[in-house]
C-alpha positions in Angstrom: 28.9 -12.7 -98.5 29.9 -11.7 -95.1 32.7 -14.0 -93.3 30.9 -15.4 -90.7 28.4 -17.4 -94.3 31.4 -18.6 -95.3 31.4 -21.6 -93.7 27.9 -22.5 -92.8 28.2 -21.9 -97.0 31.0 -24.6 -97.6 28.9 -26.9 -95.4 26.2 -26.4 -97.7 28.3 -26.5 -100.8 30.3 -30.2 -99.8 27.2 -31.1 -98.8 25.9 -31.6 -102.1 28.9 -32.9 -103.4 31.3 -29.8 -105.2 35.1 -29.1 -104.3 36.0 -26.8 -102.6 39.7 -25.0 -103.8 41.3 -23.1 -100.9 45.0 -22.9 -102.5 47.3 -23.5 -105.7 50.6 -22.9 -106.5 50.7 -21.5 -109.8 54.1 -21.7 -111.9 54.2 -20.2 -115.7 49.9 -19.5 -115.6 50.0 -23.4 -113.9 48.7 -24.8 -111.3 50.9 -27.3 -109.9 49.6 -27.9 -106.1 46.3 -27.1 -105.5 44.5 -27.5 -102.1 41.4 -29.2 -101.9 38.7 -29.6 -99.6 36.2 -32.5 -100.2 33.5 -34.4 -98.1 34.3 -38.0 -97.1 32.3 -39.8 -94.3 30.0 -37.2 -92.7 33.6 -34.8 -92.7 35.5 -32.0 -94.6 38.9 -33.5 -95.6 41.5 -31.3 -97.2 44.2 -32.7 -100.0 46.8 -31.1 -101.6 46.2 -32.8 -105.3 47.7 -31.8 -108.7 46.5 -30.5 -111.7 46.6 -33.6 -113.4 44.3 -34.9 -110.3 41.6 -32.4 -110.8 41.4 -33.3 -114.4 40.6 -36.6 -114.4 38.4 -36.1 -111.3 36.8 -32.8 -112.0 33.1 -33.8 -110.7 29.5 -33.3 -112.0 28.9 -31.4 -108.6 31.3 -28.9 -109.5 34.6 -26.9 -108.3 34.5 -23.8 -106.2 37.7 -21.7 -105.4 36.9 -19.4 -101.9 37.9 -16.0 -103.3 38.4 -13.6 -99.9 37.9 -10.0 -100.4 41.2 -7.1 -99.8 38.8 -6.2 -96.7 39.2 -9.5 -95.2 35.2 -9.3 -94.1 33.7 -10.5 -97.3 34.3 -13.6 -99.5 32.1 -15.8 -102.3 33.1 -19.3 -103.1 33.4 -18.7 -107.7 32.6 -21.5 -110.1 36.0 -23.1 -111.1 35.2 -23.9 -115.5 37.3 -26.6 -116.5 38.7 -26.0 -120.4 40.5 -27.2 -123.1 43.5 -25.4 -124.9 45.0 -26.1 -127.2 47.8 -28.0 -125.3 46.4 -28.5 -122.3 43.4 -28.3 -119.8 42.7 -25.0 -117.5 41.0 -23.9 -115.0 39.5 -20.3 -114.6 36.9 -18.9 -112.5 36.7 -15.4 -114.4 34.3 -16.9 -117.4 37.2 -16.1 -119.5 39.4 -18.6 -122.2 42.4 -17.4 -121.2 45.1 -20.7 -121.5 46.6 -20.1 -117.6 45.4 -21.4 -114.9 43.4 -18.8 -112.0 41.7 -19.8 -109.3 40.0 -16.7 -107.8 43.3 -15.4 -106.3 43.8 -17.8 -103.5 47.2 -18.1 -101.6 49.7 -20.4 -102.3 49.8 -24.2 -101.2 53.1 -23.3 -99.5 51.2 -21.2 -97.2 48.2 -22.7 -96.5 50.6 -25.3 -95.5 52.2 -22.9 -93.0 49.0 -21.9 -91.4 48.6 -25.5 -91.0 52.2 -26.0 -89.3 51.1 -23.1 -86.9 47.4 -24.2 -86.1 49.1 -28.0 -84.5 51.9 -26.3 -82.9 52.5 -27.8 -78.9 53.6 -25.0 -77.1 55.3 -25.4 -73.9 53.6 -22.9 -70.8 
């Protein structure tokens, strides 16, 4: 999927009730904070949630992670699967059941928070 098609695909997915993951802080193979987008009152809303939040509120409509190619020109939304391991629930997009969280290589939440802060800067001219 071409980069310029991703926002239109995101709109379609959000309107269907799916949740989109755009960032994740993973420590020792376990997700700590996850940046998600979901539809609320006709808008795309961003929130940062914990792994437990996602486990407890995993929508029937699905969860997808935004995966962009290294060239920055293409990408896709990959379906996130939740499965039960021996000691915890895990999330993966690669169709394996390795007991560690994996979200298609999304950037850390802290990176995304920095980008959001830069976008909201008020500059003097």
